[in-house]
VEXGUTOR-244333 format. One record per residue (C-alpha): x, y, z; residue in three letters. Coordinates in pm, whole numbers, m for minus. Last residue first. Layout:
// VEXGUTOR-244333
@c1:X | c2:Y | c3:Z | aa:ALA $
...
***
This chain:
// VEXGUTOR-244333
@c1:m2225 | c2:m2356 | c3:2871 | aa:PHE $
@c1:m2584 | c2:m2258 | c3:2805 | aa:GLY $
@c1:m2914 | c2:m2348 | c3:2634 | aa:VAL $
@c1:m2837 | c2:m2693 | c3:2496 | aa:ARG $
@c1:m3149 | c2:m2866 | c3:2371 | aa:LYS $
@c1:m3332 | c2:m3187 | c3:2457 | aa:VAL $
@c1:m3691 | c2:m3270 | c3:2358 | aa:ASN $
@c1:m3881 | c2:m3587 | c3:2447 | aa:VAL $
@c1:m4227 | c2:m3676 | c3:2312 | aa:ILE $
@c1:m4418 | c2:m3964 | c3:2471 | aa:ILE $
@c1:m4699 | c2:m4204 | c3:2376 | aa:SER $
@c1:m4713 | c2:m4060 | c3:2026 | aa:PRO $
@c1:m5055 | c2:m3964 | c3:1884 | aa:ASP $
@c1:m5072 | c2:m4076 | c3:1519 | aa:LEU $
@c1:m5196 | c2:m3824 | c3:1265 | aa:PRO $
@c1:m5556 | c2:m3720 | c3:1202 | aa:ARG $
@c1:m5804 | c2:m3776 | c3:921 | aa:ALA $
@c1:m6167 | c2:m3665 | c3:936 | aa:PRO $
@c1:m6261 | c2:m3854 | c3:736 | aa:PRO $
@c1:m6065 | c2:m4038 | c3:814 | aa:GLY $
@c1:m5732 | c2:m4217 | c3:777 | aa:VAL $
@c1:m5692 | c2:m4225 | c3:1155 | aa:VAL $
@c1:m5348 | c2:m4248 | c3:1307 | aa:ALA $
@c1:m5288 | c2:m4493 | c3:1588 | aa:PRO $
@c1:m5297 | c2:m4384 | c3:1955 | aa:VAL $
@c1:m4983 | c2:m4429 | c3:2162 | aa:ALA $
@c1:m5035 | c2:m4466 | c3:2537 | aa:THR $
@c1:m4791 | c2:m4415 | c3:2820 | aa:LEU $
@c1:m4958 | c2:m4656 | c3:3055 | aa:SER $
@c1:m5162 | c2:m4700 | c3:3368 | aa:PRO $
@c1:m5307 | c2:m5038 | c3:3474 | aa:THR $
@c1:m5505 | c2:m4995 | c3:3796 | aa:ALA $
@c1:m5588 | c2:m5233 | c3:4080 | aa:ALA $
@c1:m5241 | c2:m5225 | c3:4235 | aa:VAL $
@c1:m5222 | c2:m4849 | c3:4278 | aa:THR $
@c1:m4884 | c2:m4673 | c3:4325 | aa:ASP $
@c1:m4759 | c2:m4596 | c3:3975 | aa:ALA $
@c1:m4406 | c2:m4554 | c3:3832 | aa:ALA $
@c1:m4244 | c2:m4341 | c3:3560 | aa:PHE $
@c1:m3883 | c2:m4246 | c3:3483 | aa:MET $
@c1:m3741 | c2:m4014 | c3:3218 | aa:PHE $
@c1:m3378 | c2:m4105 | c3:3153 | aa:GLU $
@c1:m3081 | c2:m3872 | c3:3098 | aa:VAL $
@c1:m2738 | c2:m3961 | c3:2963 | aa:TYR $
@c1:m2390 | c2:m3824 | c3:3022 | aa:GLN $
@c1:m2156 | c2:m3831 | c3:2723 | aa:ASN $
@c1:m2010 | c2:m3483 | c3:2785 | aa:ALA $
@c1:m2110 | c2:m3344 | c3:3123 | aa:GLU $
@c1:m2459 | c2:m3220 | c3:3201 | aa:LEU $
@c1:m2596 | c2:m2913 | c3:3378 | aa:SER $
@c1:m2972 | c2:m2943 | c3:3411 | aa:LEU $
@c1:m3274 | c2:m2726 | c3:3329 | aa:ILE $
@c1:m3607 | c2:m2912 | c3:3345 | aa:PHE $
@c1:m3940 | c2:m2906 | c3:3159 | aa:SER $
@c1:m4252 | c2:m3110 | c3:3228 | aa:ASN $
@c1:m4565 | c2:m3149 | c3:3015 | aa:TYR $
@c1:m4846 | c2:m3372 | c3:3142 | aa:PRO $
@c1:m5108 | c2:m3520 | c3:2909 | aa:ILE $
@c1:m5381 | c2:m3682 | c3:3119 | aa:ASN $
@c1:m5628 | c2:m3961 | c3:3054 | aa:ALA $
@c1:m5898 | c2:m4154 | c3:3241 | aa:GLY $
@c1:m6014 | c2:m4487 | c3:3103 | aa:ASN $
@c1:m6117 | c2:m4592 | c3:3455 | aa:ASN $
@c1:m6117 | c2:m4299 | c3:3694 | aa:ASN $
@c1:m5911 | c2:m4035 | c3:3872 | aa:GLY $
@c1:m5574 | c2:m4028 | c3:3704 | aa:LEU $
@c1:m5342 | c2:m3837 | c3:3940 | aa:GLU $
@c1:m5013 | c2:m3694 | c3:3819 | aa:ILE $
@c1:m4724 | c2:m3642 | c3:4061 | aa:LEU $
@c1:m4388 | c2:m3474 | c3:4005 | aa:SER $
@c1:m4025 | c2:m3564 | c3:4066 | aa:SER $
@c1:m3738 | c2:m3342 | c3:3947 | aa:THR $
@c1:m3635 | c2:m3195 | c3:4284 | aa:ASP $
@c1:m3346 | c2:m3438 | c3:4338 | aa:ASP $
@c1:m3208 | c2:m3628 | c3:4041 | aa:VAL $
@c1:m3223 | c2:m4011 | c3:4059 | aa:ASP $
@c1:m2895 | c2:m4177 | c3:3958 | aa:ALA $
@c1:m2867 | c2:m4408 | c3:3655 | aa:GLY $
@c1:m2641 | c2:m4184 | c3:3446 | aa:ASN $
@c1:m2880 | c2:m3894 | c3:3509 | aa:VAL $
@c1:m3227 | c2:m3996 | c3:3628 | aa:ARG $
@c1:m3534 | c2:m3778 | c3:3595 | aa:ILE $
@c1:m3875 | c2:m3797 | c3:3759 | aa:TRP $
@c1:m4232 | c2:m3920 | c3:3711 | aa:ASN $
@c1:m4491 | c2:m4029 | c3:3963 | aa:TYR $
@c1:m4830 | c2:m4170 | c3:3872 | aa:ILE $
@c1:m5116 | c2:m4174 | c3:4120 | aa:GLU $
@c1:m5404 | c2:m4407 | c3:4054 | aa:THR $
@c1:m5781 | c2:m4399 | c3:4074 | aa:LYS $
@c1:m6086 | c2:m4605 | c3:3984 | aa:THR $
@c1:m5938 | c2:m4933 | c3:3873 | aa:GLY $
@c1:m5900 | c2:m5059 | c3:3520 | aa:GLY $
@c1:m5731 | c2:m4893 | c3:3222 | aa:SER $
@c1:m5565 | c2:m4558 | c3:3289 | aa:LEU $
@c1:m5410 | c2:m4330 | c3:3029 | aa:THR $
@c1:m5104 | c2:m4106 | c3:3021 | aa:LEU $
@c1:m4999 | c2:m3928 | c3:2701 | aa:GLN $
@c1:m4656 | c2:m3789 | c3:2776 | aa:ALA $
@c1:m4493 | c2:m3453 | c3:2697 | aa:SER $
@c1:m4126 | c2:m3429 | c3:2782 | aa:PHE $
@c1:m3867 | c2:m3162 | c3:2843 | aa:SER $
@c1:m3494 | c2:m3127 | c3:2890 | aa:LEU $
@c1:m3325 | c2:m2787 | c3:2879 | aa:GLU $
@c1:m2952 | c2:m2830 | c3:2885 | aa:TYR $
@c1:m2655 | c2:m2654 | c3:3041 | aa:VAL $
@c1:m2334 | c2:m2771 | c3:2882 | aa:GLY $
@c1:m2096 | c2:m3057 | c3:2815 | aa:ALA $
@c1:m2082 | c2:m3217 | c3:2472 | aa:THR $
@c1:m2209 | c2:m3541 | c3:2317 | aa:ALA $
@c1:m2540 | c2:m3550 | c3:2504 | aa:VAL $
@c1:m2720 | c2:m3880 | c3:2561 | aa:THR $
@c1:m3091 | c2:m3951 | c3:2594 | aa:PHE $
@c1:m3093 | c2:m4302 | c3:2737 | aa:ARG $
@c1:m3422 | c2:m4487 | c3:2686 | aa:THR $
@c1:m3389 | c2:m4683 | c3:2361 | aa:LEU $
@c1:m3497 | c2:m5024 | c3:2491 | aa:ASN $
@c1:m3342 | c2:m5347 | c3:2621 | aa:THR $
@c1:m2966 | c2:m5302 | c3:2665 | aa:SER $
@c1:m3024 | c2:m4953 | c3:2814 | aa:ASN $
@c1:m3017 | c2:m4843 | c3:2450 | aa:SER $
@c1:m2905 | c2:m4502 | c3:2330 | aa:GLU $
@c1:m3090 | c2:m4188 | c3:2224 | aa:VAL $
@c1:m2869 | c2:m3925 | c3:2064 | aa:SER $
@c1:m2791 | c2:m3556 | c3:2112 | aa:VAL $
@c1:m2522 | c2:m3362 | c3:1922 | aa:GLY $
@c1:m2758 | c2:m3278 | c3:1639 | aa:LYS $
@c1:m3090 | c2:m3462 | c3:1628 | aa:SER $
@c1:m3434 | c2:m3422 | c3:1480 | aa:LEU $
@c1:m3734 | c2:m3659 | c3:1475 | aa:SER $
@c1:m3556 | c2:m3966 | c3:1611 | aa:VAL $
@c1:m3806 | c2:m4250 | c3:1666 | aa:VAL $
@c1:m3749 | c2:m4518 | c3:1932 | aa:GLU $
@c1:m3840 | c2:m4311 | c3:2234 | aa:ALA $
@c1:m3834 | c2:m4523 | c3:2549 | aa:ALA $
@c1:m3959 | c2:m4421 | c3:2893 | aa:ALA $
@c1:m3760 | c2:m4569 | c3:3180 | aa:ALA $
@c1:m4037 | c2:m4753 | c3:3362 | aa:LEU $
@c1:m3989 | c2:m4812 | c3:3733 | aa:PRO $
@c1:m3826 | c2:m5128 | c3:3870 | aa:THR $
@c1:m3915 | c2:m5248 | c3:4221 | aa:GLY $
@c1:m4247 | c2:m5408 | c3:4138 | aa:ALA $
@c1:m4388 | c2:m5236 | c3:4446 | aa:SER $
@c1:m4350 | c2:m4900 | c3:4274 | aa:PHE $
@c1:m4601 | c2:m5029 | c3:4020 | aa:LEU $
@c1:m4522 | c2:m5054 | c3:3652 | aa:PRO $
@c1:m4613 | c2:m4808 | c3:3373 | aa:ILE $
@c1:m4702 | c2:m4993 | c3:3052 | aa:THR $
@c1:m4556 | c2:m4848 | c3:2733 | aa:GLN $
@c1:m4768 | c2:m4796 | c3:2420 | aa:THR $
@c1:m4572 | c2:m4762 | c3:2094 | aa:VAL $
@c1:m4508 | c2:m4466 | c3:1867 | aa:ARG $
@c1:m4234 | c2:m4317 | c3:2082 | aa:SER $
@c1:m4091 | c2:m3975 | c3:2007 | aa:VAL $
@c1:m3754 | c2:m3797 | c3:1996 | aa:PHE $
@c1:m3633 | c2:m3439 | c3:1947 | aa:SER $
@c1:m3265 | c2:m3351 | c3:1979 | aa:GLY $
@c1:m3058 | c2:m3036 | c3:2012 | aa:TYR $
@c1:m2708 | c2:m2890 | c3:2005 | aa:VAL $
@c1:m2633 | c2:m2573 | c3:1808 | aa:SER $
@c1:m2277 | c2:m2555 | c3:1682 | aa:PRO $
@c1:m2002 | c2:m2330 | c3:1821 | aa:THR $
@c1:m1766 | c2:m2103 | c3:1627 | aa:PRO $
@c1:m1509 | c2:m1963 | c3:1875 | aa:THR $
@c1:m1460 | c2:m1649 | c3:2081 | aa:TRP $
@c1:m1159 | c2:m1704 | c3:2304 | aa:GLN $
@c1:m1044 | c2:m1811 | c3:2650 | aa:SER $
@c1:m1359 | c2:m1876 | c3:2852 | aa:GLY $
@c1:m1557 | c2:m2038 | c3:2572 | aa:ASN $
@c1:m1697 | c2:m1719 | c3:2417 | aa:TYR $
@c1:m1956 | c2:m1816 | c3:2155 | aa:VAL $
@c1:m1981 | c2:m1725 | c3:1785 | aa:LEU $
@c1:m2277 | c2:m1919 | c3:1648 | aa:SER $
@c1:m2283 | c2:m2214 | c3:1407 | aa:GLU $
@c1:m2558 | c2:m2260 | c3:1147 | aa:GLY $
@c1:m2329 | c2:m2335 | c3:853 | aa:TYR $
@c1:m1975 | c2:m2412 | c3:964 | aa:ALA $
@c1:m1744 | c2:m2149 | c3:1109 | aa:PRO $
@c1:m1380 | c2:m2106 | c3:995 | aa:ALA $
@c1:m1134 | c2:m2149 | c3:1281 | aa:VAL $
@c1:m933 | c2:m1828 | c3:1333 | aa:ASN $
@c1:m1062 | c2:m1803 | c3:1689 | aa:SER $
@c1:m1144 | c2:m1450 | c3:1810 | aa:VAL $
@c1:m936 | c2:m1308 | c3:2093 | aa:PRO $
@c1:m1088 | c2:m1111 | c3:2384 | aa:TYR $
@c1:m1038 | c2:m734 | c3:2394 | aa:GLY $
@c1:m1403 | c2:m644 | c3:2354 | aa:GLN $
@c1:m1411 | c2:m872 | c3:2049 | aa:LEU $
@c1:m1069 | c2:m963 | c3:1910 | aa:LYS $
@c1:m885 | c2:m1032 | c3:1584 | aa:ALA $
@c1:m1132 | c2:m865 | c3:1350 | aa:VAL $
@c1:m922 | c2:m844 | c3:1033 | aa:THR $
@c1:m831 | c2:m525 | c3:851 | aa:PRO $
@c1:m819 | c2:m490 | c3:472 | aa:SER $
@c1:m746 | c2:m128 | c3:370 | aa:GLU $
@c1:m624 | c2:m36 | c3:716 | aa:LEU $
@c1:m354 | c2:m298 | c3:723 | aa:PRO $
@c1:m368 | c2:m597 | c3:962 | aa:GLY $
@c1:m530 | c2:m635 | c3:1301 | aa:SER $
@c1:m851 | c2:m513 | c3:1461 | aa:LEU $
@c1:m966 | c2:m533 | c3:1824 | aa:ASP $
@c1:m745 | c2:m239 | c3:1922 | aa:GLY $
@c1:m494 | c2:m129 | c3:1660 | aa:LYS $
@c1:m466 | c2:m91 | c3:1285 | aa:VAL $
@c1:m148 | c2:m137 | c3:1086 | aa:GLY $
@c1:61 | c2:37 | c3:821 | aa:ARG $
@c1:m198 | c2:304 | c3:745 | aa:LEU $
@c1:m223 | c2:412 | c3:1109 | aa:ILE $
@c1:157 | c2:417 | c3:1138 | aa:PRO $
@c1:157 | c2:631 | c3:819 | aa:ASN $
@c1:m51 | c2:906 | c3:980 | aa:LEU $
@c1:202 | c2:1104 | c3:1182 | aa:ALA $
@c1:496 | c2:1080 | c3:944 | aa:SER $
@c1:253 | c2:1134 | c3:656 | aa:ALA $
@c1:133 | c2:1469 | c3:796 | aa:ILE $
@c1:492 | c2:1590 | c3:814 | aa:GLN $
@c1:558 | c2:1461 | c3:464 | aa:ASP $
@c1:246 | c2:1640 | c3:338 | aa:GLN $
@c1:375 | c2:1968 | c3:479 | aa:VAL $
@c1:711 | c2:1910 | c3:312 | aa:ARG $
@c1:533 | c2:1817 | c3:m14 | aa:ASN $
@c1:344 | c2:2146 | c3:m8 | aa:LEU $
@c1:667 | c2:2334 | c3:22 | aa:SER $
@c1:818 | c2:2129 | c3:m260 | aa:ASP $
@c1:524 | c2:2186 | c3:m499 | aa:ASP $
@c1:528 | c2:1912 | c3:m763 | aa:GLU $
@c1:220 | c2:1741 | c3:m613 | aa:SER $
@c1:14 | c2:1434 | c3:m696 | aa:PHE $
@c1:265 | c2:1151 | c3:m717 | aa:ILE $
@c1:510 | c2:1285 | c3:m462 | aa:ARG $
@c1:221 | c2:1332 | c3:m219 | aa:SER $
@c1:108 | c2:972 | c3:m271 | aa:LEU $
@c1:448 | c2:838 | c3:m175 | aa:GLN $
@c1:448 | c2:1047 | c3:142 | aa:LYS $
@c1:96 | c2:936 | c3:228 | aa:LEU $
@c1:214 | c2:576 | c3:207 | aa:THR $
@c1:133 | c2:349 | c3:m85 | aa:ALA $
@c1:0 | c2:0 | c3:0 | aa:MET $
***
């Protein structure tokens, strides 16, 4: 890039004017040679090297990534999410049976950085590939067959351990009763940890379940009702 001094020699034959331009050039050429602050490189093609004084990674971003500060630098970071459903009915056992139901979701609707893995029997373990703060939610279609009343408890397990303050109670009051609870949780998870959504009932005479309802061709037509929908998305770091 030409300096101010070089430009003055090109455009002026007046020595006195050139001396003034040389004085101006001696002050301004450092600006032309390189920018300061959060920018780097020459003035005509600077690069953003920092944001608010913190360095920016030189890794090229992929489509859909956001610029996130990771504690040492700003770096391209992908969105992490997963949406899963079950199209089969799942019976909810009694507490007295000793083993609650870990709800399965065998259909992956959307997934990036979240997967559902097997517990050796069913696809129940919603697993995150990277550490972060996650919002976990489910919507379940609960029905009751037999009996007049039952209480259904649901809660979260992380890597097989029950999580405090995640349990809630749903009461189905009569035979063929139904309820569609929606629960949402915010949890901090480490890379490769998994979450399970647990269900158990307390009434011997009743048979509660997470119930899938087949689609109807119609008229009027309607789509299948899944027994459970599970959503997982990273909301923090």
